[in-house]
C-alpha positions as CSV (number, residue, x, y, z in Angstrom):
1,X,-19.8,5.3,3.8
2,X,-17.2,5.1,6.5
3,X,-15.4,9.3,6.9
4,X,-12.4,7.4,9.8
5,X,-9.7,6.6,7.5
6,X,-7.3,3.9,9.1
7,X,-3.3,4.5,8.2
8,X,-2.1,2.0,11.2
9,X,-4.3,-0.9,12.9
10,X,-2.6,-2.7,15.5
11,X,0.4,-0.5,15.9
12,X,3.2,0.7,18.2
13,X,2.3,3.8,20.0
14,X,5.5,5.1,19.2
15,X,4.3,5.9,15.9
16,X,2.0,9.2,16.9
17,X,5.3,10.9,17.1
18,X,6.4,10.7,13.0
19,X,6.1,14.0,11.6
20,X,5.4,12.9,8.7
21,X,1.6,11.7,9.8
22,X,-1.3,14.4,8.8
23,X,-1.8,16.5,11.3
24,X,-5.4,15.6,12.0
25,X,-4.0,11.8,12.1
26,X,-5.1,10.7,16.2
27,X,-3.9,7.8,18.8
28,X,-6.7,6.1,19.9
29,X,-6.2,3.4,22.2
30,X,-8.9,0.9,23.5
31,X,-9.0,-2.9,24.8
32,X,-9.6,-5.9,23.2
33,X,-10.1,-9.3,25.6
34,X,-7.6,-7.3,28.5
35,X,-5.2,-6.2,25.7
36,X,-4.7,-2.5,24.9
37,X,-4.7,-2.0,21.4
38,X,-3.8,1.3,18.9
39,X,-4.7,2.6,15.8
40,X,-3.2,5.6,14.1
41,X,-6.9,6.8,11.9
42,X,-8.0,10.4,10.6
43,X,-11.6,11.6,9.1
44,X,-12.5,15.0,8.5
45,X,-14.0,16.0,12.2
46,X,-12.7,14.5,15.4
47,X,-15.9,13.6,16.5
48,X,-16.3,11.3,13.8
49,X,-12.3,9.0,14.9
50,X,-15.1,9.4,18.9
51,X,-18.2,7.9,16.5
52,X,-16.5,5.0,14.9
53,X,-14.7,3.7,17.9
54,X,-17.4,4.0,20.2
55,X,-19.6,2.4,17.9
56,X,-17.0,-0.4,17.4
57,X,-15.6,-0.9,20.8
58,X,-18.3,1.0,23.1
59,X,-16.9,0.2,27.0
60,X,-13.6,-1.2,25.8
61,X,-12.8,2.2,24.1
62,X,-9.8,4.2,26.6
63,X,-8.3,7.6,24.7
64,X,-8.1,9.6,21.8
65,X,-4.5,12.2,21.3
66,X,-3.7,13.8,18.0
67,X,-0.5,12.7,17.0
68,X,3.3,14.7,16.2
69,X,1.6,14.7,12.0
70,X,2.5,17.9,10.7
71,X,1.3,17.5,6.7
72,X,-1.8,19.1,5.5
73,X,-4.3,16.2,4.2
74,X,-4.7,17.1,1.5
75,X,-0.8,16.5,0.3
76,X,-1.3,13.5,3.0
77,X,-0.1,10.0,0.7
78,X,0.9,12.8,-2.2
79,X,3.9,11.9,-4.9
80,X,6.1,13.8,-6.4
81,X,6.2,13.4,-10.0
82,X,9.7,14.7,-11.2
83,X,9.3,16.2,-14.4
84,X,11.5,15.6,-17.2
């Protein structure tokens, strides 16, 4: 079972500036067939993300930087329920 959750796969790197992401989200840069690709992903620990991408892309793994996310990971994706 993977600890890594991919929030956006093969996305534009500008999505990393979204402040509505959890603060544990990282922008991962890797190369596939000569094309640079970006994923926004999250995990309990940063090393889990690194290990996941290192296992998948080994030599093609380039960089991993924290996004601008500001949301508590426990609250990310939850929806406010309105009381009647």
